[in-house]
C-alpha positions in Angstrom: 68.5 -87.4 149.5 69.8 -84.6 151.7 73.4 -84.8 152.8 73.9 -85.7 156.5 75.6 -82.4 157.5 73.0 -79.9 156.5 70.5 -78.4 159.0 67.7 -79.6 156.8 69.0 -83.2 157.1 69.0 -82.8 160.9 65.4 -81.5 160.8 64.3 -84.5 158.8 66.1 -87.0 161.1 64.4 -85.3 164.1 60.9 -85.8 162.6 59.3 -89.2 163.1 58.3 -90.9 159.9 54.6 -90.8 159.1 52.5 -93.7 160.2 51.9 -96.3 157.5 48.1 -95.7 157.5 48.7 -92.0 156.9 50.8 -92.7 153.9 48.1 -94.9 152.5 45.4 -92.2 153.1 47.7 -89.7 151.3 48.0 -92.0 148.3 44.2 -92.6 148.2 43.7 -88.8 148.4 46.1 -88.3 145.5 44.1 -90.8 143.4 40.7 -89.4 144.1 40.9 -87.1 141.0 41.9 -89.8 138.5 38.4 -91.1 137.6 37.0 -87.6 137.0 40.1 -86.6 135.1 39.8 -89.6 132.8 36.1 -88.9 132.3 36.9 -85.2 131.5 39.7 -86.0 129.1 37.5 -88.6 127.4 34.8 -85.9 126.9 37.4 -83.4 125.7 38.7 -85.8 123.1 35.2 -86.0 121.6 34.4 -89.5 122.8 30.6 -89.6 123.6 30.1 -89.7 127.4 26.6 -88.5 127.4 27.4 -84.8 127.9 26.2 -82.5 125.1 29.4 -81.0 123.7 27.8 -79.4 120.6 29.1 -75.9 120.2 32.0 -76.5 122.6 34.7 -76.8 119.9 35.6 -80.4 120.3 38.3 -81.0 119.4 39.7 -77.5 120.0 39.9 -75.1 122.9 37.4 -77.2 124.9 39.6 -80.2 124.6 42.6 -78.2 125.7 40.6 -76.9 128.7 39.5 -80.4 129.7 43.0 -81.8 129.6 44.6 -78.9 131.4 41.9 -79.0 134.1 42.4 -82.7 134.6 46.2 -82.3 134.8 46.0 -79.3 137.1 43.6 -81.0 139.5 45.7 -84.2 139.6 48.8 -82.0 140.3 47.0 -80.5 143.2 46.0 -83.9 144.6 49.6 -85.0 144.3 50.6 -82.2 146.6 49.0 -84.3 149.4 51.9 -86.7 149.1 54.2 -83.9 150.2 52.7 -84.3 153.7 54.1 -87.8 153.9 57.3 -87.6 151.8 60.7 -86.1 152.5 60.1 -83.2 150.1 57.3 -82.1 152.4 60.0 -81.5 155.1 62.9 -80.3 153.0 62.6 -78.5 149.7 64.2 -80.6 146.9 67.6 -79.3 145.9 66.7 -78.7 142.3 64.3 -75.9 143.2 66.1 -72.6 142.7 66.8 -70.3 145.7 65.1 -72.5 148.4 66.3 -76.0 147.4 67.6 -77.9 150.4 65.9 -75.6 153.0 63.6 -77.0 155.7 59.9 -76.5 155.1 58.3 -74.6 157.9 55.5 -76.9 159.1 52.9 -74.1 159.1 53.9 -73.3 155.5 52.4 -76.7 154.6 49.7 -77.0 157.2 48.0 -73.7 156.5 47.5 -74.1 152.7 46.6 -77.8 153.2 44.0 -76.9 155.8 42.5 -74.2 153.7 42.5 -76.5 150.7 40.7 -79.3 152.6 38.1 -76.8 153.9 37.6 -75.3 150.4 37.3 -78.7 148.8 34.7 -79.8 151.4 32.7 -76.6 150.9 32.8 -77.0 147.1 32.1 -80.8 146.9 29.6 -81.5 149.6 26.8 -79.2 148.3 27.4 -80.7 144.8 27.2 -84.3 145.9 23.9 -84.8 144.1 25.7 -84.6 140.7 24.9 -82.8 137.5 21.5 -84.3 136.9 19.7 -81.0 136.4 22.3 -79.1 134.3 21.5 -78.3 130.7 23.0 -80.8 128.3 23.9 -83.1 131.3 23.8 -86.8 130.7 20.9 -89.0 131.8 20.5 -92.7 132.5 23.6 -94.9 132.3 25.8 -92.0 131.2 24.8 -90.0 134.3 25.5 -93.0 136.5 29.0 -93.4 135.0 29.8 -89.6 135.3 28.6 -89.6 138.9 30.7 -92.7 139.7 33.7 -90.9 138.2 33.2 -87.8 140.2 32.2 -89.5 143.5 35.8 -90.1 144.6 36.3 -86.3 144.6 34.0 -86.1 147.7 36.8 -87.9 149.6 39.6 -85.6 148.6 38.8 -82.8 151.2 38.3 -85.1 154.2 41.3 -87.3 153.3 43.5 -84.2 152.9 42.3 -83.0 156.3 43.3 -86.2 157.9 46.7 -86.2 156.4 47.2 -82.5 157.3 46.4 -83.2 160.9 48.8 -86.1 161.0 51.5 -84.0 159.4 50.9 -81.2 162.0 51.1 -83.6 164.9 54.2 -85.3 163.5 56.1 -82.0 162.7 55.0 -79.8 165.6 54.8 -82.2 168.5 
């Protein structure tokens, strides 16, 4: 927690806490990548999920790529929580050079808004799944994969909602 005498602590006290529903939306947004990450890691470990992995070096570099991609995407979804947590208003002290300083609201709002827009642009056109891709699963395997990736369609809109709430709370 920030000590009571620092300017950053004053800035946090002046900011109203996020509404409970916004905190819930942020947590849901952070969880949207979990099913697809589990599916991707499962595939990377060589467990048959219906996707043709022949020639993809499983286990090997493809496995590392699947795990790294899953962890990276989940890390990005977790940044949504910064819009409802104290570390989204004051940089944690353990971060060198800027720890303890107040986060400028637009320094969070602009990247989050761009991220929400990019996510929606990337996911909405692909909402039909991977049915026609070479080596893509069919039947039950396709249904499972689509079910695992479907929550990602919510990430962009949910991030947008949380970003607007953060903007209103911090700048008004």
